[in-house]
KERO-561007 format. One line per 8 residues: number of its first residue (from 1); for each residue x, y, z of C-alpha. Coordinates in steps of 0.05 Angstrom, whole numbers. Each point is the difference from the previous one (the first is absolute). Layout:
// KERO-561007
NUM> X,Y,Z | ...;
END
This chain:
// KERO-561007
1> 2031,757,2717 | -4,71,-12 | -28,-11,-71 | -52,-52,29 | -22,57,48 | 4,55,-52 | -51,-53,-44 | -48,-8,57;
9> -7,74,17 | -17,14,-76 | -64,-44,16 | -30,68,19 | -42,40,-40 | 38,72,5 | -46,29,-59 | -59,12,47;
17> 52,59,38 | -15,-26,70 | 16,36,56 | 73,-29,44 | -49,-19,63 | -51,-38,-37 | 51,-33,-41 | 36,-19,63;
25> -67,-24,26 | -14,-47,-51 | 77,-24,1 | -17,-35,73 | -60,-37,-31 | 40,-29,-52 | 39,-48,38 | 68,31,-22;
33> 65,-16,44 | 30,34,42 | 56,23,-53 | -43,9,-51 | -33,53,44 | 56,28,16 | 19,9,-70 | -65,25,-19;
41> 6,55,59 | 67,22,-15 | -24,5,-83 | -55,43,26 | 25,41,55 | 48,24,-53 | -53,17,-56 | -45,31,42;
49> 60,42,31 | 23,23,-65 | -72,22,-14 | -9,42,53 | 64,38,-6 | -16,13,-76 | -78,16,31 | 33,49,46;
57> 41,39,-47 | -52,3,-51 | -46,30,51 | 56,55,22 | 17,20,-71 | -80,6,-15 | -4,39,67 | 59,45,-21;
65> -24,10,-68 | -80,22,26 | 38,47,44 | 49,28,-46 | -64,9,-51 | -43,32,52 | 57,55,21 | 4,15,-69;
73> -76,12,-15 | -6,37,65 | 68,46,-21 | -42,11,-65 | -74,14,30 | 21,38,63 | 72,24,9 | 29,5,-63;
81> -7,74,-18 | 6,21,78 | 65,-35,3 | 27,27,-61 | -24,71,1 | 47,48,12 | -3,45,60 | -35,63,-20;
89> 58,38,29 | 47,-31,-49 | -24,4,-78 | 33,-52,-47 | 57,28,-37 | 24,-30,-64 | 64,-41,1 | 35,25,-60;
97> 64,-32,-33 | 53,43,-25 | -36,62,23 | 17,65,-41 | -36,68,11 | -23,36,-63 | -18,70,0 | -26,27,-76;
105> -67,32,-24 | -51,-40,-39 | -45,45,-44 | 12,61,31 | -2,-26,77 | 54,-17,47 | 7,-71,23 | 46,-37,48;
113> 3,-70,8 | 34,-57,32 | 10,-58,-45 | 46,-56,-24 | 52,14,-41 | -16,-44,-47 | -69,26,-17 | -19,24,-70;
121> -31,65,-18 | -59,-35,-25 | -18,-38,69 | 15,61,38 | -53,42,-43 | -46,-62,5 | 3,-26,70 | 28,58,43;
129> -33,57,-29 | -63,-31,-29 | 11,33,-71 | -27,-58,-42 | 1,32,-65 | 66,-20,-23 | -6,-72,-13 | 43,-67,8;
137> -9,-26,-70 | 61,-54,-14 | 50,25,68 | 59,-8,-57 | -2,78,-34 | -25,-30,-64 | -66,27,-6 | 1,74,27;
145> -68,-13,42 | 38,25,56 | 27,64,-29 | 3,70,48 | 47,64,-3 | 51,2,46 | 35,77,-4 | -47,4,-65;
153> 34,-63,-35 | -41,-65,-10 | 30,-60,32 | -29,-69,12 | -15,-3,74 | -2,-70,-1 | 79,-7,-12 | 11,70,46;
161> 25,-3,69 | -49,43,48 | 64,17,35 | 35,26,-67 | -53,54,-1 | 20,39,72 | -14,69,-6 | -24,-5,-71;
169> -71,20,-24 | -49,-53,-34 | -57,11,-43 | -57,-58,-4 | -66,-7,-33 | -31,29,59 | 44,58,-9 | -16,34,-62;
177> -74,28,7 | 3,64,36 | -54,37,29 | -45,-53,-19 | 10,14,-80 | 36,-54,-39 | 76,2,-30 | -14,12,-76;
185> 31,-62,-16 | -50,-37,45 | -55,34,-35 | 30,-13,-71 | 2,-76,21 | -78,2,18 | -8,41,-61 | 33,-51,-52;
193> -19,-56,41 | 68,-17,10 | -12,-62,43 | -54,-57,8 | 15,-45,64 | 43,59,33 | 51,-37,35 | 59,22,-44;
201> -31,72,4 | 29,28,59 | 72,-19,-21 | -19,30,-76 | -14,69,23 | 54,6,50 | 40,-18,-59 | -28,42,-44;
209> 1,66,39 | 82,-15,17 | 6,-15,-82 | -18,73,-16 | 48,33,54 | 55,-50,-34 | -17,31,-67 | -4,66,27;
217> 69,-3,29 | 32,-25,-67 | 12,-73,16 | -6,-49,-56 | -13,-67,-16 | 18,-51,-43 | -39,21,-61 | 15,87,6;
225> 21,21,-65 | 69,45,-6 | 13,-13,68 | 76,39,-5 | -37,67,-28 | -71,-5,40 | 3,43,53 | -54,22,51;
233> -71,-34,6 | -9,-63,-41 | -61,1,-42 | -39,-65,23 | -25,-34,-65 | -47,-65,-3 | 64,-42,-10 | 33,35,59;
241> -57,-9,49 | -6,-66,-13 | 81,-13,14 | -5,34,63 | -63,-31,27 | 29,-71,-28 | 13,-18,76 | -75,0,22;
249> -37,-59,-18 | -78,8,-21 | -24,-66,-4 | -72,23,-25 | 32,26,-56 | -19,74,7 | 67,29,-33 | -25,39,-56;
257> -53,41,55 | 59,9,48 | 43,24,-54 | -56,52,-26 | -7,19,72 | 75,16,9 | -2,37,-64 | -47,42,18;
265> 23,20,67 | 76,15,-33 | -31,46,-60 | -47,30,39 | -51,-17,-63 | -55,-43,1 | 3,-60,-34 | -62,-33,-30;
273> -34,-56,46 | -6,-62,-42 | -62,-14,43 | -63,29,23 | -51,-1,57 | -67,-28,-15 | -53,54,11 | -66,-12,27;
281> -31,1,-73 | 47,-50,-29 | -13,-38,56 | -72,-3,0 | -1,-12,-87 | 16,-75,-12 | -19,7,-71 | 71,21,-25;
289> 37,-68,36 | 17,-51,-42 | -49,-50,-13 | 10,-77,10 | -28,-32,-56 | 20,-76,29 | -59,-26,35;
END
């Protein structure tokens, strides 16, 4: 009986997506039996109920989504800054993990900072004190670009904890010049063109200044001759300078000029430059320039 009624029910064309009311009105004109009408009414009422529930939940979802999106947009456009802004009477304070207080001298000036106990000297100089002359090259202590002096001794600031410098004196590249006059090592680097890109130069100069103090104090290196009998200051040969500066890498390859600059400051005697500036006459006279015969 049910199969027969279902077969007769399928005679109606549902592909046209007619509404339940119009379909019921058509069914009354098709001459269905009472049992067929009851079965059709039961099936359609269940389908319409499901569609109604789904449609209602979908509308609620879209309504909630729209309200949430509108609230976020309004917060961003109008209320975000006011809601997140700190009161003027309560200034923002940075939360520091493992905080320690560091008191030391930097280029002759006393400094007192609150910082993370794990912060390196390099990051402290660059981020806390805005002394950006010391460069972060490799951050592994292999290039020497971060070299500064602590109590006159050169150190790799990327491997030195700032907290270990308590009550010590730190000298960076910014602290070498005095009263507007360049340090002799800085002037020698300029004279001998001991740099190209300049990124490693602050570390090179700080290392060279400390090197002169080490030699003056009689500190030996791997290549120092007559270690047992040598007393007093060490005379810096070219080999000594190269050995003692081996921890400072210059990727531009300005090593010969760097050695000349250090030798000049160490000996106090002028070292001949292997280059010279072009004067106005030479710049205007192009006859001395090599000619290119390739056409």
